[in-house]
C-alpha atoms as one frame of an Amber mdcrd trajectory, in Angstrom:
protein
  62.982  22.837 -38.978  63.709  25.640 -41.729  62.652  28.477 -42.870  64.620
  31.898 -44.020  63.927  34.124 -41.141  66.004  30.832 -39.202  69.196  31.451
 -41.706  68.919  35.732 -42.210  71.481  37.625 -40.292  69.637  39.232 -37.373
  70.802  42.661 -35.667  72.179  42.397 -32.012  70.189  43.555 -29.025  71.312
  46.908 -27.112  71.708  45.124 -24.048  71.689  41.635 -23.033  71.001  40.987
 -18.915  70.996  37.831 -17.062  68.096  36.353 -15.042  70.315  33.662 -13.077
  73.678  31.603 -13.214  73.353  29.720 -16.060  74.519  30.953 -19.473  70.901
  30.311 -21.323  69.246  32.042 -18.498  69.556  35.608 -19.978  67.277  38.157
 -22.042  68.047  40.374 -24.628  66.410  43.946 -24.561  65.298  46.999 -26.821
  64.598  49.082 -24.323  62.928  52.368 -24.634  59.186  51.961 -26.458  56.316
  54.450 -26.755  55.585  56.375 -23.654  52.748  54.259 -21.788  53.648  51.030
 -23.850  53.919  47.353 -22.190  57.022  45.478 -22.508  56.609  42.958 -25.017
  58.264  39.671 -23.893  59.050  36.963 -26.962  59.643  33.772 -26.398  61.522
  31.170 -29.481  60.584  27.807 -30.427  62.602  25.308 -31.573  60.484  22.327
 -30.251  62.544  22.433 -26.779  65.713  21.274 -28.317  69.455  22.940 -27.725
  70.058  23.503 -31.255  67.759  26.411 -31.647  67.977  29.809 -29.978  66.983
  33.251 -29.049  68.835  34.888 -32.514  65.696  33.724 -35.329  63.316  36.150
 -33.253  66.053  39.202 -33.154  64.502  40.456 -36.563  61.389  40.034 -35.407
  62.079  42.059 -31.715  63.502  44.618 -33.620  60.476  45.042 -36.077  58.173
  45.471 -32.738  60.712  48.068 -31.537  60.562  50.059 -34.763  57.004  50.307
 -34.228  57.149  51.663 -30.915  57.343  48.907 -28.074  59.537  47.760 -26.132
  60.671  44.338 -26.383  62.632  41.547 -24.145  63.657  38.355 -25.501  64.260
  35.140 -23.441  66.283  32.230 -23.388  65.873  29.426 -21.938  67.834  26.163
 -20.297  66.653  23.404 -23.385  67.223  20.259 -21.864  65.965  16.938 -23.388
  63.849  15.333 -20.705  63.619  18.502 -18.008  61.257  20.427 -18.908  60.614
  21.754 -14.836  64.199  23.890 -15.694  62.773  25.205 -19.314  58.990  25.703
 -17.610  61.353  27.579 -14.945  63.799  29.545 -16.564  60.535  31.121 -18.458
  58.651  32.241 -15.692  61.992  33.957 -13.707  62.440  35.580 -17.013  58.916
  37.250 -16.835  59.236  37.854 -12.760  61.988  39.558 -13.954  60.501  41.780
 -16.556  57.387  42.201 -14.625  59.445  43.550 -11.576  60.599  46.377 -14.371
  58.026  46.808 -16.443  54.997  45.530 -14.595  52.661  42.992 -16.435  54.262
  42.131 -19.850  52.647  40.807 -23.469  53.776  37.618 -24.259  54.526  36.423
 -27.901  55.557  32.809 -28.288  56.228  31.068 -31.795  55.900  27.543 -31.763
  57.208  25.446 -28.315  57.666  29.065 -27.278  53.947  29.504 -27.766  53.226
  26.611 -24.912  55.543  28.125 -22.897  54.156  31.557 -22.847  50.214  29.441
 -22.729  51.929  27.468 -19.747  53.023  30.841 -17.724  49.473  32.675 -18.365
  47.540  30.048 -16.509  50.604  29.717 -13.649  51.202  33.200 -13.021  48.405
  35.232 -14.537  49.424  38.203 -12.691  52.779  38.726 -14.687  50.671  38.838
 -18.282  48.502  41.342 -19.735  48.124  39.280 -22.851  49.440  36.308 -24.727
  49.968  35.962 -27.869  51.202  32.474 -29.009  51.841  32.165 -33.035  51.855
  28.451 -34.131  51.803  26.897 -30.494  52.454  23.251 -29.689  49.554  24.066
 -27.608  48.011  21.203 -27.146  51.068  18.558 -25.938  48.450  14.896 -25.794
  47.906  15.765 -29.362  51.488  16.650 -30.423  53.014  13.485 -29.093  49.952
  11.299 -30.693  51.124  13.046 -34.125  54.550  12.633 -33.510  55.178  16.431
 -34.462  58.741  17.181 -34.673  59.953  13.682 -34.836  59.264  12.655 -30.673
  59.865  16.327 -29.730  57.046  15.973 -26.821  58.648  13.023 -25.549  61.986
  14.276 -26.205  61.053  17.539 -24.002  59.461  15.974 -21.518  61.349  12.679
 -20.901  58.192  10.646 -21.215  54.878  10.629 -22.767  52.459  14.117 -22.467
  50.202  11.965 -20.259  52.347  12.099 -17.992  52.713  15.829 -17.691  49.287
  17.344 -17.906  50.113  20.114 -15.882  52.776  21.536 -18.570  50.078  20.875
 -21.342  47.893  23.832 -21.804  44.993  22.353 -23.371  44.830  20.044 -20.403
  45.379  22.764 -17.766  43.453  26.091 -16.638  42.377  28.752 -18.525  44.077
  31.861 -18.243  42.323  34.846 -17.236  43.779  37.338 -19.301  43.496  37.654
 -23.081  44.637  34.878 -25.789  45.099  35.595 -29.214  46.943  32.489 -31.235
  47.614  33.393 -34.554  48.244  30.292 -37.044  48.859  29.699 -40.687  46.761
  27.125 -42.350  49.578  25.825 -44.307  51.692  24.860 -41.225  53.405  21.135
 -41.563  55.366  21.795 -38.629  52.616  22.407 -35.883  49.387  21.990 -37.858
  46.641  24.418 -37.001  44.382  21.719 -35.595  46.913  21.488 -32.738  46.014
  25.387 -31.875  41.583  24.520 -33.230  42.196  21.552 -30.417  43.305  23.871
 -27.669  40.598  26.611 -28.324  37.632  23.532 -27.970  39.200  23.282 -24.331
  39.168  27.033 -23.968  37.170  28.726 -25.604  37.660  32.267 -24.502  41.072
  32.446 -26.689  40.603  33.554 -29.905  42.442  32.284 -32.791  43.661  34.046
 -35.829  44.281  31.979 -39.260  46.884  33.094 -41.382  45.528  31.888 -44.874
  48.570  30.470 -47.416  51.273  30.875 -44.477  53.591  28.229 -43.044  55.331
  27.283 -39.636  58.058  30.842 -39.670  56.095  33.607 -42.047  54.344  34.524
 -38.881  57.316  35.847 -37.357  59.081  36.750 -40.220  59.039  40.736 -40.735
  59.650  40.001 -44.412  56.503  38.071 -44.941  53.475  38.941 -45.977  51.659
  37.891 -42.246  54.011  39.704 -40.487  51.107  42.923 -40.803  48.250  40.751
 -39.286  50.926  39.739 -36.957  52.279  43.273 -35.961  48.669  44.401 -36.157
  47.467  42.148 -33.436  50.667  42.800 -31.291  50.521  46.378 -30.984  46.751
  46.132 -30.381  47.222  43.774 -27.374  50.134  46.244 -26.334  47.627  48.941
 -26.413
């Protein structure tokens, strides 16, 4: 995985709080948004692998905060073959956010898009709206296409067919609004992965980003950013 936003220096968060005992069970906070605005919770990607953490979405968090939104960014355990720990950490972080801010708007990129889709179906009371960006929304298809050099099997510890409970495409439709944003030039997680999710969950909405790759939608310096920010602001209104 590569993209300018991965290597660009990003601002430090004003606060970081623990939501568990493990060092990866933490949440960065950009608090104090506009009056009445819900908390926007970011969940980073990286194909669930330990080498990619939440740092690359800090520029996105700061850009959203500058537009009047309170923002949190979750970290979670990324242990190959232990997907339940990852899912549990994301749900625990969302519960902690909900406890102080009520229902949140979740925004997940790539593998984080998978995680917010799963969370929205598993515990919908935590979530006001879900915006997956270039999500691994269909684990079965991503496994069949060997995305990320076997990322799905490394994450699950086996084929996607063995953990359909963690596959958003195979699971229940989230009751709240779901808006997927996906670049049509994405080579990391191709657009058909999102289209496959919509085939099974037609109440979701897909916003295609012409000419944009995997990382442009989470880069505030890209031409995709205005569309992404507009959708997040609409969901938080």
